N, C-alpha and C positions, 0 to 999 in steps of 0.2 A: 816442246811436246804438246803444249796447249794449242798450238797453231797448226797441228799436223793434219787437220781436215776441217771441213765445214761447208756450208751452203755457199755457192758462188754469188757474191754481191758485186764484184768488180774483177777486172783482169788487169794485168800489169801494162799491157799495151795491145794494140791491134797489130796484125801482121799476116803475112802469107808466105808459103814456100811450096816447092814441088818435090815429091819423093821420086827420084829418078828410077828407083828399082821397080816401083809399081806404076809409075807414070800418073799418079794421082796428084792433083793440085788441091791444096788446103788453104783456107782463109779463116782467120779468127777475128771476130768483130763484135761491136756492141750495137744492139738494136732493140727498140721497144723496152728499154730498161733492163735488158738481160744480156748475157754473153752467149755467143753462138760460135760454132765452127761450121764452115761450109766446105763442100768437097765436090770435085768434078773429075769424072773419069769416063773416057770413051763416049762423050756426048751426053752422059747422064750427070746431073748435078742436083744437090739438095743441101739441107742443113740440119743440124741437131743442136739443141740447147745444152750448154755446159751447166750442169746442175750442182755438182759437188766437186770440191777440190781435195786433193791428197798431196801432202807435203807442206812444209812450213814456208817455203819460198827462199830459204837460205841458199839452197842449191837449185831448187826449181819447184814446179808444181805440175802434177798430172790432174786429169779431170775425168769425171764420170757423167754419164747420161743414162736415162732410163727409158724403157719401152714397156708399157703395160705392167709396171711394177718390177721389171727385171733390170738389173744394173749392168752396164757395160763400160769398159774403159775407152775413153776417147783416144783417137790416134794422134792427137796433138798435145804437146806438153810445152811449158814455158821453162827455159833454162836461164837462170839468173846471171851467171858470170858473163856469157856472151850476149845477154839480153836479146834472146831470139826465140822464136817458135820453131819446133822441129818435131820429128816423130817421137811418140812415147816409147819408153823402154819396152822391148819385145816386138814392136811393130816392124822392125827392119827385116824380119823373116818373110813378110808377105809380099808377093809379087802382083797383088791385085788390091782393089778396094775391099777392105774388111772392117766391118763395123760391129761385130758381135763377139768381141773378146770378153767373156763373162767375168764379173767381179763377185767373188764369194767371200765368206767370212774369213778365210785364210788370208785374203788380200787386205781386208779392212781392219782386222783385229788389232794390229799394232798402230793404227792411225786414228781410230775413232772409238767411242765408248758407248755402251748400251746398244749394241747391234740388235736389229730386229729382223732376223732372217725368217723367211717362210719355210717351215719344215718340209723336207722332201724335195726341195728345189736346189739347183746349183747356184743361182744368182738372184733369186726372188727375195724381195724385202718389203716390209711394210713401209708406209710413208709417215715420217722420214725414215731412211734406212738405219740411222743411229740417233739415239735420244740426246747425245751430247757430243759436240765436235771436239776433236783433239783427244789427248790422253787425260783421263780424269784422275782425281786423287786416289780413287779406289784401286787403280791399276797397281799402285805400289803400297798402299796402306790398308787394303782389304775392304770388305763390304761395310758401308756406312750404316746400313740398317741393323746389322748385327751389333754394332757399337751403340747405337741409339737405344736398342732394345735391351742392352746389358748382357748380351750373349757372348760378346768378345770385345777385347780392347783393340783400338786401332794399331796396326802394325807399324813399327819404326824399323825400317830395313837395317839401320846401323846397329840395332840391338840384337839382331839375329845371329846365329852361328854363320860362319863365312859361306858355307855352301848354300844356305837358304837366303842369305843376304844377296849373294851374287846372282841367284836364280831370278830375282826380281828384275834385274837389268837384262839378264840373258834371255828372258822370255821374248824380247823383241830385238835385242842387239847381238844375238848369236844365231845367224842364219845357217851357217855351214853349207854343205852341198845338198843335204836332204834332212828334213825334220819329220820324224815318224812318231805319231801318237801311239802310245801303248794301248793295247786292247783292253776294254772293260775297266778303265781307270778313270776316276773323276778328273776334270780339267784342272789345270794349275790355278792355284790361288796364292796370293802373297803369304809368306811364311812356309810354303811347301818347298820341297826340292824339285826343281824342274825335271831332273832326270827320272823322277818317279812317275811322271806322266808323259814325258816326251824324250825321245832319243835324237840327239843332233849328231849327224855324221859329218866328219871333215876328212880331207885327204891326208894320207900318211906323209906325203911330201908337200912342201909349201906351195900353195896355189897362187894365182894372181889374186889381187885384192878386189873384193866386191864391196857394195854399199854398206853391208852390215857385217864387215869383218872385224869390227872393233874388239870383240871379245876374244876371238881366236888369235888375233895378232898380238894383243896385249899379253895373252897367256904365254906366248913364245918369246917375249921380251926378256932381256937380261935383268931388267929391274924387277919384273915379276918373279923370275926364277931366284933372285937373290933374297927377296923379302917375303915371298909367299903371300899368305892371306892378308898381310898388312896393306898390300896394294890392291885396290879395287876401284871401280868406277867412281865411287864417292870420294876417293882420295883427291881427285883433281876436279871433279864436276860437282857443281851445285845444281841439283835437279829442279830447283825452284827459281833459278836466275841464271841467265847467260850474260857474261860480261860484255860490255860495249866494245866495239872494235878498238877504240883507243886504250882500253883497259886490258885487253887480252894478254899481251906479252907479260905485263907485271903480274896479272892474276895467276897465270899458269907457272910463271917463274917461282912465285911464292910457294906453290905446291911442290915443285921440284926441290926447293931448298928445305923442305921438311926432312929430306934424307941426305941431300948433297950439300957440299960446302960451296959458297960463292967463289972461293979461291981456286976451286978445281977447274974452272973454265974461264978463259979470257976472250972468248969469241963474241961476247955481247950479252944483252939482257933477254933476248928472245930464245929461251931454251927450246920451246916447242917448235918454233920455226926452223931450228937447226936439226933437232933430233927426231921430230915428228912432222916432217914436211907433208904438204898436200901431195897426193899421188893419184894418178888416173885409176879408175875402176873399170872392171870388165863388163859390167852389166848396165851402165848408164853412160850415154855419150854426153859430151860437153860438160863434164863434171869431174871434180877432183875432191877427194876426201882425206882427212887426216890419217896418216899411217901410225897406228898405235903400237908398232913393234919397237919404238924407242931405240932407233939404231944409232950407231956412231956415224958421224958425217963421212960420206964416201962409201959406206957399206952398200954393196949391191942389194937393191930392194926387190924382193919377190921374184927371184930367178927360178924359172920352172925346172924342176928336177928331171933328169933324163931317165931315171929308173921308173919302171911301171909303178903307178900309184894304186893304192887301195883305200877303201873307206874304213875309217875307224871311229868309234863313238867318242865324242869329245870328252876329255878329262876322264877317260876310262869307265864311262857309264856301262852298266850291264846291258847286253843286247843279245837276242837269240836269232834263230833263222828267220823268223817273221820280220823283225826289224831290219836285219841286213838285206833280206830279199826285197822288201819294199823300197829300201834306200837305193839299191842298185837298179831297180826297175825304173827309178825316176831319172836315170842318167843314160843318155844314148851311148851305145858302144859297150855296155856291160850286161848284155842280155843273158849270156851264159852264166855269169855269177848270180844274176837275179833268179834265173830258172832253177839252178842247183839249190839255192837257198829256199826258195818258195816251195819246191817239191818236198822239202824236209819240214816245212812249217806246218802248224796245225791246219787241217783241211776243213775246219768249221768256221772259218773267218772269211767274211764276204770280200774284204779287200784283198786278201791273199788269193782267193779263187779268181777274182776278176783280173788281177794282174797276171797270174799264171796262165789263164785262158788266153789273154792277149798275146803273151809271149808264144804260146803254141800256135795261135792263129797267124801271127806275123811270120812264124817259121814254116808256114804252109801246112799246118795240121789242124784244119777246122773241126774235123770229127772228134779230136781230142779236146778241143776248146769248148765245143757246144755244151756238153754236160756240166762243165765247170761254170760257164756263164749262167746256165739255168739254176744251178745250186746257189750261186752268189745272189741272184735275184730273189730266190726263195728266202734267203737269209736276210736280205736287205733290198727291198724293191726300189730304193732311191739310187741304186747304182746305175747311173745314166749310161756310162760307157759300156757296161755289160749288156744293157738292153739294146743299145745301138748295134753292138758287134754281134750279138746273137741274132738280131734281125738280119744282118749281112749274111750270116751263115744260112739262115732259113730261106732267104730269097734266092741264094745260089743253089739250093736243093729243092726248089719248086714249092716251098711252103709260104706262099705270098700272104695269106690271111694272118698267119702267126707273125710274120715280119711286120706287116702293117700295124698290128696291135702294139707290138713292142716299140716301133718308131713313134707312134702317136703318144704313147705313154712317156717316152723320152722327151718329146717336144713339149709336153705339158710341164715337165720339170726343168727344161733348159731350151727355150724357144729360139735361142740364137744359133743352133747347130745347122749351118747352111747346108752341109752335105746331106744331112738327114732329111731336110725339107725336099731336096732334089730327089733323093732316092725314094722317098714316100710319094712324091708327085708321080714319078714313073710307075711305081707299083699301083697307085690308084688309077691312073689312066689305063693301064693294062687290065685292070679289074673292072673297068666300066664306070668309074667315078670321075668324070671329067671336071666336075665342079671342085671337088676336093683336090684333085691333081693340079688344077689351075691355081688355087689358093696357095698351095705349098710351093709351086713354081715361082710365084711372086716373091716368096721369102728366101729364095736361094739363088746363088750365082755360080756355084762350082760343086764338084764332087770330090771326095777324098776317100782313102781306104779306111780300114779299121782305126778307131781312135783310141789312144792310150787312156787308161783310167786316170792319168795325171794330166790330161790334155788341157784342163781348165786352169792350171796353175800358171 
């Protein structure tokens, strides 16, 4: 965890590759005492500096670069097992050169400590973007300043009730299909119950494994069901030390023998290698992660159920129409479930209004979407997607000045929105501002329709 982020001082190796889908050629290299990635597409080529890394390197590392204080994910990542550079997770969807995938607090929160975001922006940060690389002691033990001032004791997770103890690990290792923050509730702090500030939704039927499936797969294991709260992450893992490769089999076998007898198995000393093998994950290429379902050898792993799936709150957490609606809105193909829930949710919530408006607009009903976008912006002016999409509605109804103002405001908060730069350029040209139009044209390469309020995730 301490190595999960940091300033880039070196790279594992130089290398190059071509993405066949987008026809972009990438090269990663060292120059002038720094690490860079170069890119070439359609006769255009340039480079960006790799400034920050995300990931410990055990499986791989992704990289970030900045433009005028805004952070973006580099399209190149290092994959440790095959020892190669390839596309970063999420970039396989693009059929063109794309360099403005924003990195917000939701992306960095589980990789770095002391984040310094600029309020009201989607990916703006002070320099440096985080005060401490990696996961600090306070993530699990609580604020150190409270302890020093005598306001509180440092938290020992092992001393907490099971639900609060497990919440400390789940804050980063329980991703589910959607994580929805509760409205008007303080952010999670060690010793809290995670479910009081955040609802994590999982599928009712067993899904494919992803990078952070540890918590949900362990919860479904026969071992967990047999012993309940006695089994938790700390039963097997020492958060302060990872065993060396030569020690791993014996280290984890000793954990298994806390409950099981050595005479119960004659297949060898590597319990985890047999019952918790590495498995492919759906959200990162070139990588395999430990399957925490603790299966019997030969048990089919993660077979996708044929029955229709639905979202359920993990471990029976309470959830209302707002949480269900926002969760379904985050997943393609569940628009009806999202709309039905959001229509019943409180209509004084900017997130609810922005998502419901997007669903109406996507369904071809902009007149119903526009007042909801406007109300969402009145409640929360930082709703970038609402500003962009309301601008789309205005431009289609001949209200160019209003659209221009909204798009300019959105770009101040999220300057990497290529489609907005292009739309704004066209609007400015048509309104006689050729200088402004040319400037925005330089910052765009394509146009897209309305953007989801979750488009930056």
